[in-house]
N, C-alpha and C positions, 0 to 999 in steps of 0.2 A: 128658664130658658127665654132668650130674647132674640127675636128675628131682627135682622139688621137690613135696612134699605135708606142709604144715604148718598145724595148727590156730591160728587167731587169734580175737579177740573175736567177730567177725561171721561167722565160717565157716572156710573153707579158702582157703589160698594154694597154687596149684599152678603148674607151668610147668618150664622148663629153664633150668639156667645151663651154657652150652657152654664156657666158660672159667672154671676154678674161681677164677681171681684175683678174679673179680668176686662171689664170694659174699657179701662185705660189704654188697652192695646188697639182697640177700634180708634180712639182719638190720635194716636200715633200712626196707625195705618192711613187714616185720612189725611192728616198733615203731610205724609209723604206725597201724596198727590197734589196737595195744594202748595207747597213750598219746596220739594225736594226733588222735583222733576220726574216723579212715578209716572209711568204710562199704564201699565196693566200689571197685576200681582195677585198672588195668593199667599194667605199666612194661615197655619194651623198649629195649635199648641195642646198637647195632652198634659194630663196630670194623674198619675197613678193608673195609666192605661185608658183613660176616659177623655175623650174629646171636650175641650173646654172653650176653644175658640176656633172658628172655621169660617175665615172670610176670603172673599175674592172681588175683584172689580177693576175698573178701568177699561182700557182698550187692548185687545189682543192683537190688533193690527191698525196702527192709526192711519194707514193710507186708505182704507175703506171703511174706517170706523168701526170695524167688528168689535162688538164688546166682548171683554173677559168673562166668560160664563162660568158657572159653577164646574163644568165638565171639561174646562180649558186645560190644556198641556203645554209644557215647554221643555226645551232641551235644558238640562240642568247642569251642563258643563262639568266642573269637577266635583259637584255634588255626587256623581256617579261612583267616584272613587270610594266613598262610603259603602255603596252596595258591593262593589267589587272586592274590597278588603273583607266585608262580612263573609263573603262565600269562602275566602281563604281561611279566615279563622274557624268556620265550620269544618273544613277538611283538618285543620290542625286539631280540633276537638276529637276527630275520628282517628286520629293517627295516619292519616294519609299524606299529610305534609307536617315537616318538621322545619320550623322556622329558622333553626340554627345548623342545618346540615347543608353541605355544599350543594349548590343548585344543580351542578354538573352531575350528580347522582341521578336526578330524574331528566336533565336536559344536557346531555354530553356536549353537544356543539356549542353550548354557551361558554365553555370554559376557554375558548380561543382568545387569544391576544391579552393573557393575562387576568382573566376573569374567573379562573378556576375556584378562587377562595369566595366568591360571592355567595351569599345566603339569602333566602327569601326574606329574612328580617331586614336586610339591607335594602331589598327591592321595596319593602312595605314602608321604610322610613326614610326613603330618598337619599340613601348614601351609596347606592348600587354603583356609581359613576358613569351611567350612561343616560343622562337627563335628556338628550336631545340626539337626533341622527347626525352623524359626522358627514356621511356622503350625502350627495344631492338627491332629494327624495322626487322620484318621477311623479307626473301629474296623476293625482288619483290613487297613488300607491298605499295610502294610509287606510284605504277601505280594504285592502288585500291583507288578510292576516298572515298568510305564508310570507309575503314579501318583507312584512314589518319584523316578524319574530327572526326570520333569518339574518336580516340586516343587523338586528341588534345582537344576535349570536355572534356574529363575526367580527363586530366593531371592537376596536380598541378603547378601552374605558377613558375619561378625560382626567381620572385620578385613580389611585389604588382603590379598590372596592373597600368600603367601611371607613374610609379616612376623612371624607368631607361631605357636607350637606350640599346637595344640588337638587332642588325641585324637579322630579320627573313628571312635568306637567301632561304630556301625552304618553311618553314611554312607559309610564306606570301601566297602561292598558295591556301591553304585550308582555312585559317581564312577570307581573303577579300573574296576568291572565294565561300565559303559556304554562307556568307552574300548575295553575289550576287544571288545565286541560290535560297535561301529562300524568298529574296525580289521580285523576277521576275518570278520565277518558271522555269527559263532556266539558262544553265551554261554559264559563262562569255564567253567561247570560241564560244558558238553559237550566243550570242548576238553580239560580236565583229565581226563576219563573216557577219551577217546580216546588222548590222548597220554602220559599219566602213569600214571593209575590201572590201566587195562587191561594195558599192557606190563608193568608192574611187579608185577601181581597184587595191587593194594591194595584193601582194602574202605574207602574213603574217597570221600565225596560232598559236592559242593555242590548240593544239591537231591537227597535221598535218595529211593529208591523206597519206596512204602508198605509192601512186604512185609518190611521190615527191622523193623517196629514192634514184633514180639514179642521181639527180640534188643536193644532199647534199654534202658539202665539209667534208672532214675527219678533225675532231678536233685533234690537236696535243697539248699534255699536255706541260706545262712550263717546261722550261730547267732550272734546278738549278746547280749552281757552288759552288765549295768548298769555293769560297770567298765570296758569297752573304751573307749579315748580317742575323742573326737569330733574327727574329722580335719577340716581345711579343706574337702575335699570334701564331707563330711557336713553341715558348717555351711551350705554353700551350698545343698545339696540341701533342707535342712529349714527354711531361713529366707528363701531367695531364690528365689521360683518362676519369675522370668524369667531366671535365671543359665543358663550353658551345663550346669553339673553337674545342676541340677534339670531342664532339658529333656531332657537325656540319659537321665536314670532315668525321668521321669514321661511325657514327650510322645511316645508310642510306639504309640498306638492300640490298646493291649492286647496288645501284643508279648509272646510267652512262647516261649522255645526248646522247651518241652516240648509245645506245641501242634503237631500235625501239618502244619497249614496253613503253618507258617514252616519246620520243617525239610524239608518237601518242597519248598518254594519255594527258589529259588537266592538266599541271602542271604549272600554269600561274606565276611561280615565277622563271622559270629556263629552260623550254624545249620548248619554242616558236621557230617556224622556220621562217626564212624570209631573206630577204637581206637588204643592205642600201638603195636601191632606195625606197622600200616599208616603211621601217622606217622613211625615211625623209620625204615622203609624208604624214604619219599619222601626223607627228609632225609639218608639214607644216600648216596643219588645226589649230593647237594650236598657231602657230607663227602669224596666220592671224585672230585672233578674235574669233576662234572657228568654222569657217565656210571656206570650200575649194571647188571651184567649184560648188556651190549652195549646197553643203552638209554640213548641220550644225550638228556638232559633240556635242559641248557643249556650254554653255552660258558664258558671260563675267564673271559671279560671279564664275563660275568653274575654270576660268582661273586663278582668283585671289586665290582661295583655291589651286590650284596647285602649285603655286610658294611661297606661304606664309610659312616660316620657323616655324616648330611645335616642332622640335626635333633636338637640337644642343649639341652634347656631345664631350668632350675632350677625353674620353675613352669609347667607345662602348663596352659592355659586350662580344659581339661575336667578333668583329674584333680587339679588343685591340688597336685601332687607332680612331682618330677623325670621327665623322659621323655628317652630317648636311643635314637633309631632311625636306621636306615638306609632303604633304598628298599623299604618294605613289611615289614621286619623290626625287632624288638628285638635290641639288642646289650648287652653287659655293662654293668652300672651299678654305682657304688659300694656296696660292702657296708656296711651299717648295722647296730648292734648289735640293734636291735628288728626281728625278722624279721616281727612282725605286720603292719608297713606293707607289705610285699610288695615284692619286687625280684627281679632275675634276675642272678646273679653267674656269668658265663660265662668261657671262655676268650677270650683277647684277640682271636682271629680268629673267634669264634663268631657265629652269627646264628640267629634263630628266632622263636617267637612265643608269648606266654602266652595262656590262655584265662581268662575271668571265673572266679573262685574258686580258681584254681591249677593247672590243667591247663597243660602246657609241652611244647614239642618243639623240637628245634634240631640245627644241624649245625655241627661244628668240623672245618673242613679241615684245621688245623694238626695236630689230634690225630688225624684219620681217624675221628672218633666221631660217632655220632647218637645223640639220646637222646630219649625220648617218655614222657610220663606223663600218663594221663587218668583221672579218678575221678568219682564222683557227688557226694559230700558237698562242697559248695562253702566255701571259706573267704572271708574279706573281701577286697575289692578285685578289680581286674581283672588282677592280676600274680600271680607264682608266691608261694606261702608256704613255710613251713618244711618241710612234707612233700615237695614237689618238689625244693627247694633242697638238702636233705639228702641226698635220693637223687643228685642231680647231684653234689653235692660228694664223695660216695662214689666215684663213677665217675671224677673227676679223681684222687682219691687212689690209686686202684687203678694209674692210668697213672704215679704218681710225681711229678705235677705239684704246684706249690706255690701257696698262696693268697697274693695280695697285696691290697690295699684295693680295687683297681680291677678285677682279673681274676684267674682262674687261669692259670698259665705254666709251661712244662716247665722 
């Protein structure tokens, strides 16, 4: 085991590398600070359920030079979806949820305006047709569970459910979350805390307690340059105010993950709070057959569902970019030369989820590997960027895996 203490541009990188084969990840982690604009971050990797890399460093808040300490936390944006989907799969295992049954059997109000054929599977794989709110969202309304679920229940879908891919960046929280609540009588955040976070010793919440506020890193918005390409998504956002991309970005009632009313609310698509150590440990259970340290999380059948591709689109109607997902999780996508576009190049059996600006966490059951990277300086887009991808690449190289255009493989 090697203890780490290394100066970088924004402060100090610290931690431990328990398996010296993984030292190349320290080099990439440090280089992110030196040449790729990293401000503060944490990285954790496990192999066969054991932590082999645990690093953190830089600044949690550049305004007052608060260092990113070992116990620092951050809003993890859509990495939260991995925890929410996990709770859904736990209930599927128990027969309390059927992914292919009409949603209206549990949630009758949701059948309004042509949504009667919607299934939980469609909600999980972003084909349910309600990727954004149609009507104007009042100030602060996304912190009100009853308002959000009622609005989605009465809303007309943008397309027939199940017929097209449209990333449900925020609405995933209330579609999948309300199904969990109706099936179990409890919120997903409460179930996750009781059955996953507490048994595994995770500092990971959907609806974080107020007392974690002093440990939260300050989220730094992406830096746009005049030379950056204007993507199809940005074209829609800037010039078509009624488009799905524009509504996704603008029609949120003042939503900000940095505002305590949102990270204390249970928004299981976007405002989870945690760090790389806890995300990696959650996914370690999934990389090790569904059980970690005698805590059974899900069945082998669930692990198959989690990584089986059910939606692959060349042009997602929200992101205007390719999207390839399983039931609540992102899976590997074709590697492109331009990393600035964002992607996730994983093992062929791996699954996980990115968070807006570049955070990422995943499990690879074939490799026995889990990986999590959380940072405060966001990059462009909602997927992983070069900082996270180069770290993940380094982990696969340590294992001796080979890169193909579509995935890493042994």
